[in-house]
N, C-alpha and C positions, 0 to 999 in steps of 0.2 A: 767734230772738234771737241777738244777738252775744255771744259768750263773751269776757269781758275778765279777764285775770289782773291783780288789783289790786297796787299797790305793797306791799312787805313791810317795807322798811327806810327809806322816805322819812320824814324827821323824826328819824332816828337817824344813818344813815350819810351822809346828804345832806339838804338842805332839802326839805320837802314843799311849800313855797310857791313859785309860779311866779316871782315877782319876785326873791325871795332866791336861788333856784337859778340864775336867769339872771345875777344880779349876780356870784355866785361863779364861774360858768363863764366869764363875760367876763374877770374878773380873772385866773383861771388861764391862759386862752389868751393874754391879752395879755403875760403874764410868761413864757410857755413858752420854753424854750431851743431855738432854731431853728438847725440847721446851715446856714450860708449856702451858696448856690450849688448846691443840689441840687433841681432842678425836678421830679424824678420823683414819680409818684403811688404811694404804698405799695400793694402787693397784700395785705399782712397787717401786723398790729400785735400786739405783746405789751404789755399794760398792767396796772397793779395795780388791786385792787378793795377796798381798805380804805376807812374813812371819808374823805370828801374832805379834811377838815382835815389828815389825815396824808399821803394818797397823791395828792390832787388835783393838786398841781404836777407830779408825775412823770407821771401819766396825761395831763395837758395837753401835755407835750412830745411825746407820740405823736399825740394828736388834732389838734394844731395843723398837722400835715402834711397834714391832709385839707381844710383851709379852701379851697384852690384847686379842690377837687373837688366843691364843693357843686353839686348838680343833676346830677352825672355818675355818682355811685355810687348804684345803685338797690336794692341788696340787701346785707345784712350778715349773715354767718355768725358767730355769737358763741358761743364755747365757754368753759366754766369748770368748776372742780372742785366736787363736792358737799361741803358742810360740814354739812348737817343730816340727810340721809337716806342710809342705806347701801343700795346696790343694785349690781347687775352691769350693765355695758354703758353705753350712752348713752341719755339720756332726752330726748325731744322734748316740746313743749307742745301740747296740743290746743286752746288758746285761739285766738280769731280776732285778738285785739289784746292788747297789753300796756299797762297804764296807766303814766303818767309825769307829773310836775309840768308838763312842757312839752307835754303832749297825748298821746293814745293812739297807739301804733305798730302798724300791721297786720303780721301774721305771714305768712311765705312758705309757704303751704299746699302749693303744688306741689313746692317743694324738700323739705319734710318728707315728702311721699309718696314721693319718690325715695329718700330715706335709709331709709325703712322697709323697703325691699327688702334692706338690708344685714343680715348677722347681727349680733346684739347691740344693735340699735337698736330702741327702742320708745317709745310714748307713755306718759309717766309723770308726771302733773301734780304728784304729791306731791313729787317731787324739785325742782320749780320753786317751790312755794308759798311757802317761807320762805327761799329761796336768795338771797344777796346778791351772789354773784360775777359774775352777769350783770347784775342790775338796776342796779347803780351806774354802769354804762357807758352806759346808755340815754340819759340827758340829755346827756352829752358828745357822743354820736353825733348826737342831734337838733340840738345847737347848731352842729355843723360841717357836717352833711350836709343838713339840712332834712328832706325827706320820703324815706322808704325803707321797704323791707320787711325784717323781721327773721326770721332762722332761729336760734332759741336752742337750745343743746345743753348740758345738764348732764352732765358726765363722771363716771361712777361707777368701780367696780372693774373696770378693763379694761386693755388694753395700749396703748402708744403706736401700735403698728401698726394697731390697730382704729380709733383716732382718726384716723390718717393716711388710712385708707381712706375714712372719712366726709368728711374735708376734701377729698380728691381728687374724691369724688363730687359735692361741692358747689362745686367750684373756680370754675366759670363763667368769664366773660371780664372785660373792663374794668369792667363794671357791678357786679361782686361784690367786696366787701371781706371779709377774714377777720380776726377779732379773737379773740385768746386771752387770757383773764383769769388772772392769778396774782399773788400776793405772793411774796416771797422768804423768807429765814429768819425765824423767829418767836421773840421773847422771849429773845434773847441779850443780853449786855452789848454796848456799842457796838463795841468792838474785835473781839469774836468775830463779831458780825454782819457787819462789813466783810470779815473774812477769808472767811467762808463765802459771802457774796454775790459776792465776786470770783471764787471758784471756779465759782459758778453762771454768772456772766457769761462766763467763759472757755468753759464748756460750750456755752452758747447761741451765742456768737460762732463757735464751731467746728461748729455744727449737729450736736452730738453728744449725743443724749438720754441715752445710757448714762452720761455723766459727771456728770449732775445727781444729787446725793446726795438721799436720801430726805427729809432735813430742809432741803434747799436751796430748795425752792419748793413751796407747797401745791398749785399747779397743774402739777406736773412732768409728769403724764401727758398732759394736753392740750398743754402746751408741747412735750413730746417728739413727739407726733403731728405738730404743725406743723413741727418741725425735720426730721422724716423727709420730709414732703411738700415742704418747701422744698428739700431736697437733690435730690429727684426732678425738681423743676421748675427747678433751677438758679438759685434766688433769691439775691440779695445780702442781707446783714443788716447793719444799722447800730445800734450801741448809742446811745441818745439821752440817757438819764439814769439814774443809779443812786444812790439815797439811801436813808435810813431815817427812821423816825419821830423819832429824835433830831436829825435835820437839819431837820425840818419843824415839828412841833408838840409833841413829847413830850420827856421827859427822856432821858438817855443811859444809864440804869442797866438798862433792859429794853426793847429796841427791836424793831421789825419792819422788814424790808428791802423795798424796792420797786425795780423796774426797768422801763424802757420801751425797746422795740426797734421798728424799722421794717424790713420785708422788701420787697424790690423785685424785680420781674421782671427777667430777664437783660437786660443791655445788648445791643442789636442791632448794635453796632459790630463790624465784622469786623477780623481782624488786618491785612488789607490797608489798611483805613482808618487803623489805629493805627500801623503799622510805621514810616512816615516820621516821624511825630511822636516816637516812642520813640527812633529813631536820632539825631534832632536833640539830644535831651537825654541821650544815652547816656553821655557823659563825666561828667555830673552824677550819674547813677544809680550809676556805679561809684565815684565819690568819696564818695557817701553811704555806700555799703557799706564802703569802706576806712576811712572816718572812724569808723564805728561799731565796727569791729573794733579799731582803735587805741585808742579810748576804753575798750573793754572790757578790753584789756590793761592800761591805766593805772589804771582805776577799779574794775574788776571788776563792772561793771553796764552796762546799755544806756545810750546817750546819750539825752538828752531830745530829743523830736521838734523839728526845726527850725521856725522861723517861716516860713510859706509864703504867697506871694502867689497870687492866683487863677491857675489854669493846670493843666497835666497833672499836676504833682507834688502839687497839692492835691486833685485828684479821687480818688475811690475807685479803688484799683488792687490787683491780686493779683500777687505776684512771688515767685520762688524765687531764693535766693542759693546758688551752688554754689562750693565751694572745692576746689582741686587743689594737690597738692604733689608735685613731681617726676613729673607726669603721672598721679598716682593720686588718686582721690577722697579728700578730707579733711573733707568736711562738706557737707550740703545740707538746708536747711530753707526752707519757704515757705508761702504761702497759696493755696488753690485757688479761693477766692471773695473778691472785693473787698469789704471792709467798713470800711476806713479809708484815709486819704490814701496815695497811692502812695509818697511819700517816707518816711512813717512805717513802712509795711509793709517797705520795703527795709532801713531802718536796724535795725528789730527783728529781721528774719530773718537779716541778716548777723551780728548778735551771736549769735543762737541757733545758726547754722551753725558758728560758730567755737568756741562754748563750751558749747552745750547739746545737740548732736547725740548721742543715746545710743550711737551706734555707735563714737564716737571719744572719746578723752580731750580735755579742754579745750586749746585752742591755746596754745602758749607763745611768748614773744617771740623765741626762737631759731629758730622756724619761719617767721617773717614774711618773711624775704628770699627764701625758696624758694616762697612762696605765690602761686598764681594764682587769679583770681576771675572769675566771670561772673554776670550778672543776667538772669533770664528773666522778662519781663512777659507775663502770661497773659490770654487772652480769657476771658469767662465760660464755664463748662462747659455743654454742651448734651446733655441726655439722649439716648441712642441708642435706636432702636426696632429690635427684632430678635426672631425667634421661637426661635432657637437659636444655639449658638456659631458654627456655620458662617456664619450670616448676619451675626453681629457681626464676624467676621474679614473677610468680604467688604466690609463698609462701612468698615472701618478703613483709613486712608490712611497708607502707609509714609512716614516722614520728614516728615509734615505734622502728624498728630494726636498730641497727648498724650492719655493715657487714665487715667480714674479708674474703678475697679471697687469694688463693695460687695455684700456678702451676709452675712446672719446676724450683723450687727454688726461685720464685718471690712471694712476699707477700705484701699486703696492707690492710689498715683498714680505714673505715669511721665511725665516730661517728654518732649517730642518729641526732645530730644537723645539719649535712650536708644536710638533707632533706630541710632545709630552703632555701638553694641556688639551690638545685637540686630535686624538688618535683616529677619529672618524673622517674619512676623506671628504664627505659632503659638508660636514661642519667646518673642516679646515678651509675649504674653498669659500664657504659662505662667510666666515669671519674675515677672510682676506678681502672679499668683495666689500664688506662693510668698512674695513680699514681704508680702502680706496675711495670710499664715498659712493659706492654702487649699491643698489638694492640687492638683497641676498639672492633673489631669483633673476638677477640681470643676465641677459644674454644678447649678443648681436653678432652679425656676420663678421664684424671687425674685431671681435674679442681675441686677444693674443695672450699667450702664456709661454713662459720659459722656465726650465728647471736648472738647478745647480746643486752641487753638494758642498759640504763644509766639514773641516776638521775643527772641533771646538777644544780649546785649551783653557783650563782653569776652573772648570765646573765639573765636579764629580757626578 
């Protein structure tokens, strides 16, 4: 006999009727907020799981990205937090299919068997029986993908690292999509919700699970696991929509927050491909940075992002802005991963380099005449493979590679320009460890490193 997990919240969180569920899904997807000009297929999504009347429009902003992938994604790994049952670890479903108003969905039995070899992963149907955090996503996935196999995982009392291990084990190729289910803050007043949700947005955009507060997201552990895995795989992240129930269908006295994000595999464009194009617009990049600093001096806040026509400035880009005064460093802030338009990234980081770098006091108008500035545009980081520190150093290219290191929650980055002061590989790595707060001789099996390249404009 075929074992089918029946719906638990159909008729409550979303319609149980095929026609009405389809009508609502079509309406949500038609109204979804689509970022124009981004043809990439997401590798992963983060989307909310409340009743559709509240969170459906925000979830649709993520799922609409999958419409061009219908028939191409064959497998969905779906993770969400446990709301009903307390348990340790990660719970799989022993069912053969999951019921849905749009028809039953088969489960990925082979994928489940592989995950069962990991510590802390087990079959636990009780965790799935009444859980809504996964079920509400199923009709959305059916509407945009058609047929696929599902690997559902309820996340209990565990660590983001354990979730990341499961995600890595289930990563697959282009045929596999990963979806993490979470709502944001719960039952705050409207203003308080917006404040806490913006802090959570910043943590997610920064791929920093440690910065998500306990009350910032009910799915903060599965989200944290995805962020760890995304950093390992060099994924870009884009915020799609952030609203709350006061914006959609509820009053504003006591609201719940929702957000949606898309994560994309690294851009395969090399720095050689990008260098000529960056140099063509180099003067524009510098002027964007200078204008943002002047605006900060005059207004005390960042300038509004400029209106952008299609082109390199409007495409996602990661950049560092470095300030010098009388030949000495005066500020340096940037983004390691592209998640917003390049022009916006440069303008914001220029302001922060001038006024928010914690190593320096805010820039004053009297310093402007002696100030020099450079903009470095980065390629996506690529994880390095190595068995030990000697192999890492052997693979590192002097005066070519920038380097990102991380271990035990500590992380630091050096631009390729740092080779000018530290041309020795061992010294370069040692100083970067010190910057991350690690001992110079630190090493562990969990030590990770990624390289990137950069085109620097504005410094001879």
